[in-house]
C-alpha positions in Angstrom: -12.3 -17.3 -13.1 -13.5 -13.7 -12.7 -11.8 -10.6 -14.0 -11.5 -7.4 -12.0 -10.5 -3.9 -13.0 -9.9 -1.0 -10.7 -8.7 2.5 -10.9 -7.0 5.0 -8.6 -5.0 8.2 -8.9 -1.3 8.3 -8.2 0.2 11.4 -6.6 2.5 12.9 -9.2 5.1 13.8 -6.7 5.3 10.1 -5.7 5.0 8.4 -9.1 8.7 7.6 -9.3 8.6 6.0 -5.8 5.5 4.0 -6.8 7.1 2.7 -9.9 10.3 1.8 -8.0 8.3 -0.1 -5.4 6.6 -2.1 -8.1 9.8 -2.8 -10.0 10.8 -4.9 -6.9 7.7 -6.2 -5.3 8.5 -8.2 -2.2 8.3 -12.0 -2.7 6.1 -12.4 0.4 3.5 -10.0 -1.2 3.6 -11.9 -4.5 3.2 -15.2 -2.7 0.2 -13.9 -0.7 -1.5 -12.8 -3.9 -1.1 -16.3 -5.3 -2.3 -17.8 -2.1 -5.4 -15.6 -2.4 -6.2 -17.0 -5.8 -5.0 -14.0 -7.8 -3.3 -14.4 -11.2 -2.4 -12.3 -14.2 -2.2 -9.2 -12.0 -1.1 -6.0 -13.8 -1.0 -2.3 -13.0 -0.9 0.3 -15.8 -0.3 4.0 -15.6 -1.5 6.9 -17.7 -2.0 10.7 -17.1 -2.0 10.5 -13.3 -4.2 7.4 -13.1 -3.5 3.7 -12.3 -5.5 0.9 -13.7 -5.3 -2.5 -12.1 -6.3 -5.8 -13.7 -6.4 -9.3 -12.2 -8.0 -12.6 -12.5 -9.5 -14.3 -9.5 -9.7 -18.1 -9.5 -11.0 -18.8 -6.0 -14.4 -19.5 -4.6 -14.8 -16.7 -2.0 -13.4 -13.4 -3.1 -14.3 -11.5 0.1 -12.7 -14.2 2.3 -9.5 -14.2 0.2 -9.3 -10.4 0.3 -9.8 -10.4 4.1 -6.9 -13.0 4.3 -4.7 -10.8 2.2 -5.6 -7.7 4.3 -4.7 -9.6 7.5 -1.3 -10.5 6.3 1.5 -8.5 8.1 3.7 -8.4 5.0 0.9 -7.1 2.9 0.0 -4.5 5.5 3.6 -3.3 5.5 3.6 -3.1 1.7 0.4 -1.1 1.7 2.0 1.4 4.2 4.5 2.1 1.5 2.2 2.2 -1.5 -1.0 3.8 -0.1 0.6 7.2 0.5 1.4 7.3 -3.2 -2.3 7.0 -4.1 -5.6 8.8 -3.7 -9.1 7.6 -4.8 -10.6 8.8 -8.0 -13.3 11.5 -7.7 -16.1 9.0 -8.5 -15.0 6.4 -5.9 -17.7 5.4 -3.4 -17.4 6.4 0.2 -14.6 4.3 1.7 -13.5 2.9 -1.6 -9.8 3.1 -2.3 -9.3 1.4 -5.7 -12.6 2.1 -7.5 -14.2 -0.8 -9.2 -14.6 -0.6 -12.9 -17.3 -2.1 -15.1 -16.2 -4.6 -17.7 -17.8 -3.5 -21.0 -16.0 -5.8 -23.4 -13.9 -9.0 -23.2 -12.6 -11.2 -26.0 -11.4 -14.7 -25.3 
């Protein structure tokens, strides 16, 4: 199992919309996440920023992420959520959710 953490900004004028969407995530999107070996997925908010945490239990993260991105339901979901977000200033070119470095973990 590998842990991942990402961050992104949320547009303040769309924060309520973003929260409402995530209060009722589509079952098809949740099923696709599970099919792509994602578990313990959480998104946190503070001061205009979102922090995402998940655990990946598969063998080929890039392949599973490509499968997720190819899913029509996931694409439709992202069409609703992406306009609520914008990359953090330190994101790499083309990076949407910026990868975070894990500096501590306690089992």
